[in-house]
Rosetta silent file (secondary structure, phi, psi, omega in degrees, C-alpha in Angstrom):
SEQUENCE: MNSFKGVGSGVRLLITALVLLGLWQAVVSFTQVPSFILPSPQAVLAKLVTRYPVLIEHGWVTAQEILLGLMLGLVMGLVFALQMLLFAPLRRWLLPILIASQAIPVFAIAPILMLWLGYGITSKVVMAAIIIFFPVTTCCYDGLRSTPQGYLDLANTLSASRWQLLWHVRLPAAMPALASGIRVAVVVAPIGAVVGEWVGSSAGLGYLMLQANARMHIDEMFAALFVLAAMAVTLYFVTDRLLRRAIWWHSTY
SCORE:     score description
SCORE:     0.000 S_00000001
   1 L     0.000  -43.560  179.732  -50.271   47.151  159.485 S_00000001
   2 H   -63.197  -36.277  179.155  -49.417   46.962  155.790 S_00000001
   3 H   -65.044  -38.455  178.156  -48.037   43.445  156.246 S_00000001
   4 H   -65.921  -37.527  177.020  -51.331   42.318  157.823 S_00000001
   5 H   -63.828  -40.195  179.024  -53.231   43.850  154.900 S_00000001
   6 H   -63.731  -42.196  178.164  -50.966   41.969  152.491 S_00000001
   7 H   -64.090  -41.862  179.281  -51.582   38.675  154.316 S_00000001
   8 H   -61.718  -40.575  178.421  -55.338   39.354  154.332 S_00000001
   9 H   -65.099  -40.148  178.759  -55.332   39.984  150.572 S_00000001
  10 H   -64.644  -39.935  178.976  -53.416   36.777  149.973 S_00000001
  11 H   -65.801  -43.463  178.729  -55.848   34.760  152.087 S_00000001
  12 H   -62.766  -40.122  178.697  -58.863   36.255  150.299 S_00000001
  13 H   -63.927  -41.260  179.220  -57.271   35.506  146.932 S_00000001
  14 H   -64.509  -43.939  179.626  -56.599   31.889  147.992 S_00000001
  15 H   -63.239  -42.865  178.513  -60.165   31.403  149.225 S_00000001
  16 H   -60.610  -43.376  179.745  -61.574   32.868  146.012 S_00000001
  17 H   -63.254  -41.634 -179.760  -59.386   30.565  143.919 S_00000001
  18 H   -66.121  -38.821  178.118  -60.467   27.495  145.921 S_00000001
  19 H   -64.086  -44.399  179.726  -64.159   28.411  145.574 S_00000001
  20 H   -63.580  -41.619  177.242  -63.810   28.852  141.814 S_00000001
  21 H   -63.209  -39.128  177.604  -61.971   25.535  141.508 S_00000001
  22 H   -63.726  -42.841  177.663  -64.705   23.832  143.536 S_00000001
  23 H   -64.716  -39.977  177.889  -67.417   25.261  141.297 S_00000001
  24 H   -60.288  -47.899  179.828  -65.451   24.212  138.223 S_00000001
  25 H   -63.915  -37.267  179.287  -65.112   20.651  139.509 S_00000001
  26 H   -64.159  -42.096  178.563  -68.801   20.567  140.407 S_00000001
  27 H   -61.944  -44.395 -179.563  -69.808   21.589  136.882 S_00000001
  28 H   -64.850  -41.050 -176.362  -67.559   18.907  135.361 S_00000001
  29 H   -70.314  -43.209 -174.078  -68.799   16.199  137.751 S_00000001
  30 H   -81.258  -32.019 -178.176  -72.524   16.877  137.481 S_00000001
  31 H   -91.228  -17.762 -177.824  -72.747   17.631  133.759 S_00000001
  32 L    54.777   39.070 -179.769  -70.242   14.977  132.618 S_00000001
  33 L   -67.306  139.934 -179.420  -69.104   17.414  129.947 S_00000001
  34 L   -59.744  148.508 -176.620  -66.469   15.922  127.597 S_00000001
  35 L   -67.154  -23.258  179.080  -62.892   16.798  128.443 S_00000001
  36 L   -78.201   -6.293  173.534  -62.297   18.285  124.997 S_00000001
  37 L  -102.813  -49.701  178.213  -64.896   20.944  125.873 S_00000001
  38 L  -143.297  101.935  179.299  -64.160   21.515  129.561 S_00000001
  39 L   -72.997  159.955  179.092  -61.333   19.574  131.226 S_00000001
  40 L   -77.792  159.540  176.212  -61.350   18.954  134.954 S_00000001
  41 H   -57.972  -35.232  179.291  -59.117   20.932  137.339 S_00000001
  42 H   -64.072  -39.559  179.438  -57.092   17.756  137.962 S_00000001
  43 H   -65.656  -39.246  178.905  -56.379   17.372  134.244 S_00000001
  44 H   -68.049  -40.470  177.866  -55.246   20.989  133.994 S_00000001
  45 H   -62.594  -41.510  178.061  -53.068   20.590  137.092 S_00000001
  46 H   -63.238  -38.176  177.972  -51.475   17.485  135.616 S_00000001
  47 H   -68.475  -35.904  175.830  -50.757   19.379  132.402 S_00000001
  48 H   -60.246  -37.792 -178.671  -49.229   22.220  134.425 S_00000001
  49 H   -74.852  -47.832 -175.121  -46.835   19.730  135.985 S_00000001
  50 H   -72.722  -30.807 -177.988  -45.934   17.758  132.868 S_00000001
  51 L  -106.622   21.456 -176.690  -45.619   20.796  130.586 S_00000001
  52 H   -54.782  -48.701 -179.363  -44.073   23.094  133.173 S_00000001
  53 H   -60.873  -39.549 -179.588  -40.826   23.837  131.233 S_00000001
  54 H   -68.129  -42.425  179.828  -42.747   24.656  128.044 S_00000001
  55 H   -63.782  -40.155  178.902  -45.252   26.863  129.883 S_00000001
  56 H   -67.054  -40.758  179.948  -42.475   28.764  131.644 S_00000001
  57 H   -61.270  -49.139 -179.693  -40.576   29.257  128.391 S_00000001
  58 H   -72.599  -33.310  177.452  -43.586   30.678  126.549 S_00000001
  59 H   -64.183  -35.391  178.239  -44.743   32.566  129.635 S_00000001
  60 H   -65.147  -37.570  177.120  -41.411   34.377  129.823 S_00000001
  61 H   -62.885  -47.293  179.498  -41.862   35.570  126.231 S_00000001
  62 H   -64.706  -38.070  178.771  -45.335   36.913  127.014 S_00000001
  63 H   -62.061  -40.750  177.155  -44.090   38.511  130.245 S_00000001
  64 H   -62.472  -42.905  179.079  -41.430   40.437  128.323 S_00000001
  65 H   -62.382  -41.086 -179.228  -44.039   41.684  125.857 S_00000001
  66 H   -66.197  -47.963 -177.139  -46.316   42.804  128.685 S_00000001
  67 H   -65.942  -43.716  178.570  -43.615   44.609  130.655 S_00000001
  68 H   -66.949  -38.296  176.585  -42.105   46.351  127.630 S_00000001
  69 H   -64.263  -38.289  176.776  -45.579   47.278  126.399 S_00000001
  70 H   -62.899  -46.183 -179.742  -46.402   48.738  129.803 S_00000001
  71 H   -62.309  -44.560  179.764  -43.265   50.876  129.834 S_00000001
  72 H   -65.431  -44.127 -179.878  -43.853   52.120  126.295 S_00000001
  73 H   -65.124  -38.320  178.498  -47.533   52.794  126.920 S_00000001
  74 H   -65.782  -42.461  178.740  -46.856   54.640  130.175 S_00000001
  75 H   -64.384  -46.192  179.230  -44.262   56.882  128.541 S_00000001
  76 H   -61.396  -44.626 -179.516  -46.533   57.589  125.578 S_00000001
  77 H   -63.251  -42.590  179.734  -49.519   58.302  127.820 S_00000001
  78 H   -65.951  -41.730  179.559  -47.579   60.653  130.084 S_00000001
  79 H   -63.429  -45.814  179.689  -46.089   62.540  127.128 S_00000001
  80 H   -62.885  -42.118 -179.741  -49.484   62.960  125.455 S_00000001
  81 H   -63.043  -41.725  178.594  -51.094   64.117  128.714 S_00000001
  82 H   -65.976  -39.189  178.742  -48.351   66.705  129.268 S_00000001
  83 H   -63.390  -42.443 -179.841  -48.653   67.929  125.684 S_00000001
  84 H   -68.219  -29.990  178.941  -52.405   68.397  126.019 S_00000001
  85 H   -77.112  -44.650 -171.174  -51.948   70.266  129.297 S_00000001
  86 H   -84.479  -27.006 -176.633  -49.077   72.569  128.305 S_00000001
  87 L  -125.078   91.174 -175.712  -50.034   73.346  124.717 S_00000001
  88 H   -58.032  -43.927  178.786  -53.739   74.095  124.454 S_00000001
  89 H   -61.139  -32.514 -179.275  -53.827   74.518  120.619 S_00000001
  90 H   -71.092  -22.670 -178.346  -52.145   71.117  120.251 S_00000001
  91 H   -59.990  -37.404 -178.587  -54.862   69.514  122.364 S_00000001
  92 H   -65.372  -25.645  179.125  -57.374   69.840  119.516 S_00000001
  93 H   -88.064  -34.397 -176.756  -55.076   67.773  117.302 S_00000001
  94 H   -78.802  -31.628 -176.627  -54.061   65.157  119.846 S_00000001
  95 H   -61.226  -44.236  175.901  -57.539   64.423  121.203 S_00000001
  96 H   -60.859  -35.490  177.634  -58.850   62.836  117.946 S_00000001
  97 H   -64.456  -41.511  179.885  -55.730   60.636  117.827 S_00000001
  98 H   -61.745  -44.160 -179.150  -56.368   59.561  121.410 S_00000001
  99 H   -69.378  -42.025 -178.718  -59.990   58.652  120.672 S_00000001
 100 H   -64.043  -30.155 -179.816  -59.158   56.892  117.399 S_00000001
 101 H   -63.487  -22.650  179.244  -56.589   54.717  119.161 S_00000001
 102 H  -106.069  -18.988 -178.827  -59.460   53.112  121.087 S_00000001
 103 H   -73.563  -29.162 -179.662  -62.225   53.324  118.484 S_00000001
 104 L   -83.614  126.711  179.151  -60.435   50.891  116.151 S_00000001
 105 L   -59.122  145.458 -178.301  -60.759   47.253  117.316 S_00000001
 106 H   -61.208  -40.626 -179.040  -57.508   45.647  118.402 S_00000001
 107 H   -64.374  -24.118 -178.633  -57.998   42.706  116.059 S_00000001
 108 H   -74.540  -34.175 -177.117  -58.313   45.124  113.133 S_00000001
 109 H   -93.981  -14.218 -178.875  -54.904   46.727  113.626 S_00000001
 110 H   -59.280  -46.647  178.618  -53.027   43.586  114.713 S_00000001
 111 H   -62.697  -33.586  179.099  -52.460   42.281  111.146 S_00000001
 112 H   -66.406  -42.541  178.531  -51.249   45.727  110.076 S_00000001
 113 H   -64.053  -36.785  176.880  -48.736   45.839  112.920 S_00000001
 114 H   -63.267  -39.489  179.845  -47.535   42.358  111.955 S_00000001
 115 H   -66.845  -40.356 -177.120  -47.034   43.555  108.392 S_00000001
 116 H   -79.325  -42.481 -169.695  -45.120   46.661  109.461 S_00000001
 117 H  -107.310   -5.637  178.479  -43.154   45.357  112.440 S_00000001
 118 L    88.185 -178.596 -175.688  -42.836   41.652  111.714 S_00000001
 119 L   -95.270    9.949  179.541  -43.714   38.583  113.766 S_00000001
 120 L   -83.213 -161.928 -174.796  -41.177   39.260  116.511 S_00000001
 121 H   -72.612  -23.338 -174.378  -41.626   40.825  119.922 S_00000001
 122 H   -60.578  -45.717 -177.906  -41.832   44.406  118.614 S_00000001
 123 H   -64.427  -34.511  178.673  -45.346   44.116  117.200 S_00000001
 124 H   -71.598  -36.810  177.677  -46.656   42.592  120.447 S_00000001
 125 H   -64.273  -44.849  178.945  -45.048   45.324  122.552 S_00000001
 126 H   -63.941  -38.885  178.284  -46.639   48.012  120.384 S_00000001
 127 H   -61.653  -45.710  178.367  -49.989   46.218  120.583 S_00000001
 128 H   -64.142  -38.224  179.214  -49.858   46.161  124.394 S_00000001
 129 H   -65.113  -40.035 -179.146  -48.802   49.835  124.444 S_00000001
 130 H   -64.878  -39.744 -175.089  -51.705   50.857  122.218 S_00000001
 131 H   -72.678  -23.640  178.209  -54.293   49.110  124.348 S_00000001
 132 H   -99.967   -4.109 -175.292  -53.129   50.843  127.558 S_00000001
 133 H   -59.939  -45.371 -175.663  -52.479   54.190  125.912 S_00000001
 134 H   -65.497  -52.693 -178.770  -55.997   55.575  126.434 S_00000001
 135 H   -61.461  -37.524  179.677  -56.510   54.859  130.174 S_00000001
 136 H   -66.951  -45.544 -177.598  -53.051   56.154  131.086 S_00000001
 137 H   -64.627  -47.970 -176.929  -53.399   59.342  129.049 S_00000001
 138 H   -66.231  -41.255  179.427  -56.903   60.210  130.214 S_00000001
 139 H   -65.492  -43.093 -179.803  -56.210   59.502  133.886 S_00000001
 140 H   -66.620  -42.610 -179.694  -52.977   61.483  133.834 S_00000001
 141 H   -64.677  -43.471  177.690  -54.535   64.393  131.960 S_00000001
 142 H   -61.946  -39.280  178.522  -57.535   64.530  134.309 S_00000001
 143 H   -67.107  -39.790 -178.562  -55.193   64.481  137.291 S_00000001
 144 H   -66.596  -39.755 -177.019  -52.969   67.237  135.899 S_00000001
 145 H   -87.746   -3.405  178.745  -55.822   69.611  135.153 S_00000001
 146 L  -103.695   19.308  177.444  -57.607   68.854  138.445 S_00000001
 147 L   -59.695  130.831  179.268  -54.845   70.232  140.658 S_00000001
 148 L   -53.298  135.577 -176.911  -56.444   72.097  143.601 S_00000001
 149 H   -62.851  -29.757  178.849  -56.505   75.815  142.912 S_00000001
 150 H   -62.564  -38.820  176.824  -55.105   76.548  146.351 S_00000001
 151 H   -62.733  -42.586 -178.726  -51.874   74.720  145.479 S_00000001
 152 H   -66.816  -40.872  179.415  -51.549   76.703  142.261 S_00000001
 153 H   -64.486  -40.930  179.122  -52.201   80.027  144.002 S_00000001
 154 H   -64.795  -41.904  178.643  -49.593   79.273  146.656 S_00000001
 155 H   -64.123  -39.508  177.749  -47.009   78.311  144.017 S_00000001
 156 H   -67.105  -34.475  176.855  -47.707   81.508  142.079 S_00000001
 157 H   -63.733  -33.477  178.609  -47.326   83.520  145.288 S_00000001
 158 L   -86.537    9.856  176.877  -43.859   81.977  145.684 S_00000001
 159 L    60.413   40.673  177.350  -43.043   82.991  142.079 S_00000001
 160 L   -71.408  139.805  177.068  -42.717   79.394  140.865 S_00000001
 161 L   -73.592  173.687 -179.145  -41.843   79.014  137.206 S_00000001
 162 H   -62.128  -41.287 -178.287  -44.008   77.059  134.791 S_00000001
 163 H   -75.093  -34.808  174.256  -41.784   73.985  135.024 S_00000001
 164 H   -64.226  -38.842  177.944  -41.485   74.219  138.814 S_00000001
 165 H   -63.044  -40.494  179.663  -45.261   74.401  138.972 S_00000001
 166 H   -68.366  -48.291 -172.438  -45.515   71.296  136.819 S_00000001
 167 H   -73.907  -40.121 -172.771  -42.827   69.264  138.602 S_00000001
 168 H   -98.177  -15.549 -176.123  -43.519   70.201  142.219 S_00000001
 169 H  -120.759  -59.431 -172.873  -47.277   70.830  142.199 S_00000001
 170 H   -68.174  -46.626 -178.198  -49.194   69.404  139.243 S_00000001
 171 H   -64.223  -46.878  176.270  -47.398   66.054  138.872 S_00000001
 172 H   -60.776  -37.838  179.360  -47.569   65.120  142.596 S_00000001
 173 H   -68.335  -27.590 -178.461  -51.241   66.145  142.686 S_00000001
 174 H   -86.425   -8.393 -174.708  -51.923   64.019  139.580 S_00000001
 175 H   -59.738  -41.475  177.836  -50.201   60.895  140.914 S_00000001
 176 H   -60.785  -41.042  178.064  -53.338   59.296  142.479 S_00000001
 177 H   -67.004  -41.835  177.882  -55.225   59.653  139.177 S_00000001
 178 H   -62.873  -37.183  178.473  -52.210   58.387  137.220 S_00000001
 179 H   -61.685  -38.414  176.675  -51.958   55.436  139.608 S_00000001
 180 H   -62.430  -41.127  177.228  -55.547   54.477  138.756 S_00000001
 181 H   -64.117  -38.684  179.395  -54.628   54.536  135.072 S_00000001
 182 H   -65.628  -40.668  179.584  -51.567   52.391  135.711 S_00000001
 183 H   -63.633  -39.755  175.180  -53.610   49.812  137.592 S_00000001
 184 H   -64.988  -42.135 -178.438  -56.051   49.578  134.679 S_00000001
 185 H   -61.499  -39.728 -179.688  -53.124   49.350  132.255 S_00000001
 186 H   -62.093  -34.046 -177.996  -51.565   46.454  134.167 S_00000001
 187 H   -75.876  -39.272 -173.275  -54.803   44.487  133.847 S_00000001
 188 H   -92.762  -15.220 -179.267  -55.414   45.084  130.129 S_00000001
 189 H   -57.704  -39.836  177.632  -51.816   44.963  128.840 S_00000001
 190 H   -59.538  -26.905  179.523  -51.826   41.123  128.642 S_00000001
 191 H   -62.847  -47.456 -179.982  -54.783   41.358  126.245 S_00000001
 192 H   -61.546  -42.207 -179.456  -52.741   43.282  123.701 S_00000001
 193 H   -64.480  -45.127 -176.961  -49.775   40.927  123.967 S_00000001
 194 H   -70.132  -38.824  176.974  -51.859   37.757  123.612 S_00000001
 195 H   -60.499  -41.630  176.338  -53.929   39.151  120.730 S_00000001
 196 H   -61.438  -37.903  178.099  -50.688   39.926  118.922 S_00000001
 197 H   -69.312  -33.742  177.656  -49.514   36.366  119.511 S_00000001
 198 H   -65.557  -38.764 -177.065  -52.794   34.997  118.173 S_00000001
 199 H   -69.979  -41.081  179.549  -52.444   36.941  114.942 S_00000001
 200 L  -175.960  117.705  178.274  -48.883   35.828  114.282 S_00000001
 201 L  -167.641  170.248  176.168  -46.003   34.592  116.417 S_00000001
 202 L  -123.616    7.210  179.386  -43.704   31.676  117.033 S_00000001
 203 L  -161.185  163.888  179.924  -43.603   31.876  120.841 S_00000001
 204 L   112.064  163.088 -178.824  -45.649   33.064  123.796 S_00000001
 205 H   -66.443  -35.798  176.688  -48.697   31.852  125.701 S_00000001
 206 H   -62.596  -43.066  176.329  -51.057   33.010  122.943 S_00000001
 207 H   -62.010  -42.226 -179.952  -49.103   30.970  120.410 S_00000001
 208 H   -64.129  -37.640  178.036  -49.151   27.972  122.765 S_00000001
 209 H   -63.679  -44.006  179.007  -52.943   28.269  123.152 S_00000001
 210 H   -61.121  -44.643 -179.819  -53.452   28.265  119.394 S_00000001
 211 H   -64.745  -40.138  179.280  -51.247   25.201  118.967 S_00000001
 212 H   -66.942  -39.826  179.036  -53.000   23.381  121.807 S_00000001
 213 H   -65.253  -39.456  179.309  -56.430   24.247  120.392 S_00000001
 214 H   -64.526  -31.205  179.819  -55.435   22.998  116.932 S_00000001
 215 L   -93.734    4.934 -178.179  -54.386   19.637  118.452 S_00000001
 216 L    61.080   30.076  173.410  -57.513   19.520  120.669 S_00000001
 217 L   -93.475   74.127 -173.439  -55.343   19.601  123.804 S_00000001
 218 H   -67.869  -30.915  178.026  -57.828   21.735  125.705 S_00000001
 219 H   -64.100  -36.503  176.893  -56.250   20.935  129.065 S_00000001
 220 H   -69.245  -34.915  176.865  -52.987   22.465  127.840 S_00000001
 221 H   -64.628  -41.932  176.714  -54.863   25.538  126.628 S_00000001
 222 H   -65.649  -36.438  177.751  -56.420   25.945  130.074 S_00000001
 223 H   -63.038  -41.225  176.689  -52.990   25.501  131.642 S_00000001
 224 H   -64.481  -39.466  176.254  -51.647   28.354  129.501 S_00000001
 225 H   -62.437  -39.186  178.600  -54.639   30.479  130.527 S_00000001
 226 H   -62.911  -43.558  178.269  -53.896   29.709  134.168 S_00000001
 227 H   -63.032  -42.600  179.036  -50.275   30.849  133.779 S_00000001
 228 H   -62.787  -43.504  178.950  -51.416   34.039  132.042 S_00000001
 229 H   -64.476  -41.220  178.455  -53.956   34.771  134.791 S_00000001
 230 H   -62.885  -39.557  177.312  -51.360   34.127  137.497 S_00000001
 231 H   -63.010  -44.716 -178.082  -48.958   36.524  135.780 S_00000001
 232 H   -65.266  -43.357 -179.990  -51.638   39.236  135.518 S_00000001
 233 H   -65.335  -43.935  178.760  -52.737   38.900  139.153 S_00000001
 234 H   -61.672  -45.337 -179.889  -49.141   38.929  140.423 S_00000001
 235 H   -62.857  -38.238  179.616  -48.270   41.965  138.324 S_00000001
 236 H   -64.251  -48.560 -176.712  -51.362   43.798  139.557 S_00000001
 237 H   -68.756  -36.133  176.101  -50.682   43.232  143.249 S_00000001
 238 H   -64.557  -44.750  179.267  -46.979   44.087  142.907 S_00000001
 239 H   -63.387  -42.742  179.783  -47.854   47.280  141.040 S_00000001
 240 H   -61.680  -41.467  178.990  -50.525   48.182  143.578 S_00000001
 241 H   -65.006  -42.359  179.591  -48.067   47.733  146.465 S_00000001
 242 H   -65.109  -39.625 -179.890  -45.431   49.871  144.736 S_00000001
 243 H   -66.857  -38.762  179.066  -47.955   52.610  143.975 S_00000001
 244 H   -63.409  -36.952  177.770  -49.154   52.701  147.570 S_00000001
 245 H   -74.079  -34.242 -178.344  -45.593   53.210  148.749 S_00000001
 246 H   -71.013  -33.814 -177.860  -44.854   55.801  146.067 S_00000001
 247 L  -104.951   55.930 -175.378  -47.929   57.893  146.913 S_00000001
 248 L   -68.281  -24.305 -176.018  -47.388   57.838  150.654 S_00000001
 249 L   -80.756  -11.691 -177.848  -48.629   61.419  151.120 S_00000001
 250 L   -94.752   98.126 -169.062  -52.084   60.635  149.758 S_00000001
 251 L   -66.713  -26.229 -176.007  -53.851   59.266  152.834 S_00000001
 252 L   -90.444   -2.490 -177.319  -57.006   58.135  151.030 S_00000001
 253 L   -78.822    0.000    0.000  -55.186   56.119  148.337 S_00000001
């Protein structure tokens, strides 16, 4: 059954992509818009073929930033959520930090991170981690504190310790909420990585887009966007499949 669902999702994704490409081609054909404003799908496809090695090279750099940023952001979010749950007085101090991490625009802190961490991969990883920090923390915290009271009463009846209660009851009950946060994080993590590359870098898809835009190679910029979108969609569906298998006991997930 799961395999049929996977095939159905792939078919729907293919149909959606073909419809969007058709609409794109229709806009280019009927409006006769210059190619330096909106290139045709054929021009972008040709650039994907001719610049394939360069796109893969820069795409691999961006993929590393996204994956490392996801791991760092997930760890940070889980730690903060556990701290807010287990230490109530500390919650009053951590909550303003959590809100401030999202209140400040990403573009505002990107130059500061470049100054502190340099133009290498570290600043981009931290940028991606910061942008996913809020959804992961809030989803995990909401899941941890929304554990059904019946589960908690049963664990207390069995004389479960505080850590046993956390590990065997609260964390499994919070997994569906945490999974929602992870799915959001997978979608927005590329934003942090690419923004970091725009501010300052020597490699990555964001860097390639800036260079292509400066040379008015708009078809190459669209090709880089296509690679980035393909990476994000693939990462989302892989993550979603893994989460569904990991949370097998949650029938409604």
